[in-house]
C-alpha positions in Angstrom: 93.2 112.8 108.4 94.1 111.3 105.0 92.3 112.0 101.8 91.1 108.6 100.1 90.7 108.4 96.3 88.2 106.1 94.7 89.3 103.8 92.0 87.6 100.8 90.4 85.3 101.7 93.1 88.0 101.1 95.9 89.3 103.3 98.4 93.2 104.3 97.6 95.9 106.5 99.0 99.4 107.2 99.0 102.0 106.1 101.4 105.6 106.8 102.1 108.0 104.2 103.2 111.1 104.6 104.9 113.8 101.6 104.9 117.5 102.1 105.7 117.8 105.6 105.3 115.7 105.6 102.1 112.3 106.6 101.2 109.7 106.1 98.4 106.2 107.4 98.1 103.9 104.6 96.7 100.4 105.5 95.1 97.7 103.4 94.5 97.7 101.8 97.8 94.3 100.1 98.7 92.7 100.4 102.3 91.4 97.2 102.5 89.6 96.1 105.6 89.2 92.4 104.2 92.8 92.0 104.1 94.6 90.5 107.2 98.2 91.7 106.1 99.7 94.8 104.8 101.3 94.0 101.2 103.2 96.1 99.1 104.4 95.4 95.3 107.9 93.9 94.9 108.7 96.3 92.1 108.1 99.4 94.2 109.6 98.5 97.3 113.0 97.3 95.5 113.7 101.1 94.8 114.3 101.7 98.5 116.5 98.4 99.0 113.8 95.9 100.0 114.8 92.4 98.4 114.4 89.2 99.5 117.4 87.9 101.1 118.8 84.1 101.8 117.2 84.1 105.4 113.8 85.6 104.5 111.1 83.2 105.0 108.5 82.8 102.0 104.9 82.5 103.0 101.8 82.0 101.0 98.7 84.5 101.6 95.3 83.7 100.2 92.4 86.0 99.5 89.2 86.3 97.2 91.7 86.8 94.2 93.6 83.8 94.9 97.2 82.7 96.6 100.4 84.6 96.1 104.1 83.9 97.7 105.3 87.1 99.9 108.1 87.6 102.3 108.2 89.5 105.3 110.4 92.8 106.1 110.5 95.3 108.9 110.6 98.8 107.4 111.7 101.9 109.6 108.4 103.7 109.4 105.5 104.2 107.2 103.8 107.8 106.6 100.2 107.9 105.9 99.6 111.6 105.6 100.4 112.8 109.0 100.1 109.6 110.3 103.9 107.7 111.1 104.3 104.1 112.4 107.6 102.9 113.0 109.1 99.4 112.9 106.3 97.8 111.0 106.3 94.6 109.3 105.1 94.2 105.8 104.8 91.4 103.2 106.2 91.9 100.0 104.9 90.0 96.8 104.2 90.5 93.1 100.7 91.7 93.7 99.6 91.0 89.8 95.9 91.5 90.5 94.8 93.1 86.9 94.7 96.6 87.9 96.9 99.2 89.1 97.9 98.3 92.9 101.1 98.9 94.5 100.2 98.3 98.0 97.4 97.1 100.4 96.9 98.6 104.0 95.5 95.7 105.6 93.8 95.3 109.0 97.1 94.8 110.9 97.8 98.2 110.0 94.6 99.5 110.0 93.8 98.1 113.7 97.4 99.4 114.7 96.8 103.1 113.9 93.1 102.6 115.3 91.8 103.9 112.0 88.6 105.3 111.5 87.2 105.3 107.8 84.7 107.7 107.0 83.3 106.5 103.4 81.1 109.7 103.1 83.8 112.3 103.4 86.3 109.6 101.7 88.8 110.1 104.5 90.9 108.0 107.0 91.6 109.4 110.6 92.6 107.7 113.7 91.5 107.7 117.2 92.4 110.6 119.5 
């Protein structure tokens, strides 16, 4: 079970990202069922060595807030409370949305873990 925090009227959490033997806890990560993909802020993931390389494909993602260029990376694993998933593909972008947000856990991640979001209790759980 993961406790969610309400900020700007939206559910946020913290995650820990692991990449090539390095880790970082990232705060202010939005739980977003309206986002197809999982995206992290470039400045945050740079600290564990995730940077754009010559062979990385740059793609455009679009949403209610507009369009953004991102690149994709496979991370070793992501911890969300006691939930851990390995070898997951994330998108990396600037994420300048006008408020404090360092990442988005989108539908790809939420469906992968079988997330159950209880907004009454402000928790995220997974199916057993």
